[in-house]
N, C-alpha and C positions, 0 to 999 in steps of 0.2 A: 633717443634710442639706447636701450640697455646694452652694455658691453658684456659679452660672454666671458665667464671666468677662464683663465688660462689653466689648461689641464697639464699636470706635471707629475711624472714618476721620476724617482732617482734610484740609481743602482749604486750600492755601496760595497766596497771590498774590505770594510772594517767598521769601526765604531766602538762603542763602549764595551762590547763583548770581547774584542780582540786587541784594542789599542789602549795605551795608557795616556796618550797625549790629548785625546778628545777633539782633535782637529776635524775629523769627518762629522762628528756630531755638531760642532760649532757651525760647520759649513751647511749642514742641513737646516739648522735654525735660521741662518741668514736668508734662506730662500723661502721661508714661510711667509704667508700673506699678512701677518701681523707682527708687530715688534715683540710681543710676548705671547707666543703661540701656545695653544693647547696641543700637547704631544701625547698620543696614545700608543702604547706598546702592545703588539699582538704576539704573544709567545706560542701561538698555536702549533707551529711546526716542531717545536720541542716537546709537545704534550703539556704545555704550560709548566715547564720545569721550574720548581721553586727557586733553585739557585740562579737560573737565568733571570727570573723576575727580580730577585734581590739585587742582581748586578745592575739591572736597568735602574732600579730605584736608587741605588747608591750613586749612580752617575747623574741622575736627572733630578731627584727630589731636592737636592741642595742648590740647584740652579735658580737664579732669580730672573733669568731671561725667558722662562717658559713655565707652563703649568702641566705637570706630568700625570699620567694615569696608566693603568694596565687593564686590558680587557681579556679575562679568562673565558674560555668556552668549554673546557672540560668540567668545570664547575660553574656553569652559567648562572649569572645573577639577575639579568634583565629579561623581561618579557619582550615580545617582538617590537612593540611600540617604543619601549624605553631603549631597546638596543639601537633602533634606527635613530632616535633622537640623540643618543650618546655619540654614535659614530659621526653623524652629520655635524655635530658641534665641534669636532676636532679640526685643527688646522694642519696637523701632521699626523699621519699614521705610519708608525715605525714597526716593521715586521721582522721578527727574529729568524734565525736560521734553524735548521732541522731537516725534516722530511717534507719535500715539496709535494709529493703525491698525497700524503696524509693531510697536509695543510689545505690543499684544494678540496679534498673530500669533506673535511670538517666544516670549512667555510660554506660549502654548498648545502650541507645538512642544516645549517643554522641560518641560511640566507645572507651570510656576511658578504659573499661574492657580489651580490646585487647591491648591497648597501655601499660597498666600496666603489662600485661603478658610479653610483649616484654621488658619493662624496667627491670622486674624481671629477665628474662633470661640473661640480660646484666649486672646484678650485682647491680642494684639499691636496696637500703635497703627500704623495704616497712614496714610501721609500723602504729599503730593507737590505739585509745582508744575506748572502747565500740563498737558501730557500726563499727568503724575504725579498730577494732580487729576482729570482727565477719566476715567481708567481705572476708578475705583471705582464710577461711576454706571451707570445703565441705558443712557445715551446721552450724547453730548457735542457741543459745537460745536467744530469743528476745521479746521485748514488742512492736514490730513494728505494731501489729494489735490490740493494747490495752492491754489485759491480757497477762501475760507471756505464751509463747508457743514456739514451735520449727519452724525453717525455714530450709527446705531442699534445700538450695540454697546458693551459694557463688562462689568465683572465683576458688576454688579448687586448690589453690597454696599450702595450708597446709593440709595434710591428717587429716581427722577427723573433729570434731566439736569444737566450742568455746562457752564458757559461761562467759560473763563479770559480774562484780559486784557480784561475787559469795558470798562474805562474808558480803556485806553491804545492799543488797536489800532483804526484806522479801519474801520468796517463791522461790528464785532462786535455792537454794540447792535442795529441794525436787522436784521441777518442772523439773530441768535439769536432775537430777538423774533418774526420771521417764521416760523422753524422751529417754535417753540412754538405760535404762533397757528394754524398750519396742521395741527398734530398730527403733524408729522414728528419732533418731539422731545417728550417729556413735560415738564410743568412742572418747573422745576429751579432751580439756584443759579448766579447770575452773580457771579464773583469779581473784584473790582478788584485791580489790582496793589497789593501792600502789605497786603492783607486776609488774614484767616485765620479758619477756622471749624472747630470740633470737633463731631462728631456722635456721639451715643450711641444705639446700637441704632436707627439710622435717623432720629433726631430731633436737631435742632440743639440742642446742650447749652450751658447757661450756665456760665461760669467766671469767675474773677477776683474782684476785690473792689470794683470801682467800682459803686456803687448806681445810677448813671445808665445803665449798660449793660443796657438792658432793651428788650423789644419793645413796640410800640404797635399797637393794633388799628385796622384800617381800618374805616370805618363799615359795619356789616352783615356783617362778615367772620367767619370762623371763629376769628379771633384775639381776639374779644371776651371780656371777663371772664366766666368760667364756661363758656367754649366751647372749652377745651383750648388756650389760647394757649401757644405754645412759646417759651421764652426764647432770646435770641440768644447766640452764642458770644462770649466775651471775647477781644479782640484786643489785642496789645501796643500801648502808646502810639505814636503817629505812624503808625499803620496804618489803612487805610481800610475802607469798608463792604462787607458782603456783601449781595447783593440777591436777593430771591425773585421768580422769574418764574412767572406762572401764567396759565392761560387763563380762570380764573374771577375775578369782581370781588371784590377785597378779601379776602385771606387773613390776612396778617400783615406786619409790618414788622420789620426787624432793625436794631438799633443796633450801633455798633462804636466802640471807644475811638479817640479821635483826639487829635492833638497840635497845639495852637495853631490849631485850625480853628473857625469859627463854628458854633454849634449852630443848626440850621435845622429848619423844618417845611415840608413840601411838601404842598399841599392835594391831595386825591384826584383832582380833575378837571383840575388844571393843573400846569404846571411852574414856577409862581411860587414863589420861595423867600423866606421871611420870617425874618430873623435873630432869634435869641433871646439875644443876648449872645455873648461870646466864650468859647471853651472852653480851659482851660489843660491842660497835660500831665496825662493820666490821666482826663480827662473824656470824655464820650461825644458822638458825633454821633448824633442821633436824628431819623429822618425817617419820615414816613408814606408811604402808597402813592402812586404816580403812575400814572394811567391811560394806557394806550396803545391805539390802535385796532387792530382785526382785521377783515379782509374788509369794510372800509367801514362797520362798525358801531361805535357809540360805546362805548368802554371795555369791550370784551368780555374783555380780560385785563389784568392790572395788573403793574406793576413795583414790587417792594417794596424799599425802601432801608433 
């Protein structure tokens, strides 16, 4: 009996376009289905910006552990049959940042959305940064329309919503929290710059070798032992946390590998941080839930660190 391919999207808070160390890109390639994967960059969200394409090529063309390519759509080169064959031959599809709403519209015009679904079902690793992370979910937090707002649209390959740049852009945290609290967006994943998370069949999948990279249960939450706690994704050293945003009290917390950062615990009802010693390279930052208010009520939804 044939084994169904594992379906995996990955959310990135960095990579070649923002980082000089290449750790997140290395991490992506280690999760490809082949030792020397074919990696295709889709710069659609930026309007196929030439500078963005060149930055990808500078980062990937010299690598010997992958075979890189770029798929432009604003000056499309393939007919429908060739486009399908090209995308389905890729082991990794890496989507760049830009405008999430425009990205989805262009993909649908060219049928790329359906081809990516087909590639996903066949085991291609789908990943991306910013708009390239937003696109895989049911909805997202975006500045596609100018001010920060919510977008109730996406490819729906990843349950819930996504918010990129959670720790670096002013207004992201309260705006995304408000959208989830009001039901304008479903509960989802807030990605700090420098973070990464791999999902397997809709669940955040654990990877890597650090025994401290584990999730911790919030009191009374679904993440308690014996209640289906899901392990966090392993993130390269020096990269930060992924946060789970939910309207319900206490689901789970996600740890992330960190470099030279203090290990902390944040109590469920406060933002008070208590150091638990220093973390060296390859150790984990592990935090519990932090309660946030909704509609004037105490802690009706929580932020998971």
